[in-house]
N, C-alpha and C positions, 0 to 999 in steps of 0.2 A: 737492796738497791743499786744498780748498776752510775755510773757517774755521765752526765750531761749537762754535760759544755757547750751553753748556743752563746755559737762567734754572727755580728752583722757578716753581712749577707751584700750583698750588693745594691743599693735603692733601696736600702734599709729608713722604714722610719719615710720615706718619700709619701709626701702626702697625695691624697686621688685628689687634682684644680674641683671644688666650687664644689664636693665634696667630705665629716667628718669624718672618715674615713686616712687609712696612712693604711703601706705596704707593708707588711709582713713578711721580712724575710730571711732570714734564720735557720746557719749552717748545725746543724745537732750530733757531726763527726766530724776525724776529724780526718778520715776518707774528699768531704767536704757532701757527696753522696746524695744524704739526708739532712732535708732542705725542712725546712717549713715554709713556706708560705698564701698571700692573697691579701685579700685586704680587706682589714680589720678594726676597731672599733683603733683608739687611742687605749682606751680600758685593760681588752683584749688581749691587745698589743701586750705590753706593760707586765701581766697575768701571766704572758707565754711563759717572756724576759725572768721571768720572778723565779717560774715552776724552780728551774731545779735548785734556788738553793731551804725557797720551800717545805720541798720533801724530804732536801737530806735534816732540814730542821723538824719535821715531825720527827723524821724516822730516828735523829737521837734520844727526841724526851719518850720516844718509846720502846728505846734500849734502857736507856736510865730511868724508867717510874722504878720506884720511892715500894712503891707495893707488892706488884710478880718481878720483883730484881730482872725490869727488859724480856722474862717471858713470857707473859702475854695470858701469863694461865696466876689463878691465885692457886692453893691448898686447904679440900675445906672438907670439914667431916657431913658428912652424907647421915641421913637415919631411916631406917625405910621397918615400919612394924619392930622399931623398937633393936635395931640392930643396927647401928656404931659402924660405916663403910670411913674408907680413905679416896677423898672424892678433889676433880678439880671443878675449874668454874673460870670458865674466860673475869679479866681482870677491866673491871667495869669502870679505874682511874686513863688506863691508856686505848680501851675497846676500840675509843671516838676515834686516832689518833690510828691504830691497828685497820680501821677497817676505813680511814681515810684512806690510810692507802691502801691501799687493794685494792681501794675504787680505780685512783690515777696509776697502782702500776697490772692493768690487772688487760 
């Protein structure tokens, strides 16, 4: 995962008069060219700002999964018509974490 650092831009967090929204203005790159801006609820603003840390934590937990060793797959024995073969299946212990990462990063 590429590192994302959000920095507060001008007017970030400024409330809109008479509304329960704040102006979200975060800079997502070192050149200050990519920004996320607009009026959002305070809860959404907090979630957007926490997203890089949350994604890094989810990625770390998936990478440290004790069931699959961080690979995302488990080695299993498969049986087909009485013949045993080796196979792989998605790890059920970290699969939901990997699905969340995939959804967030695609």
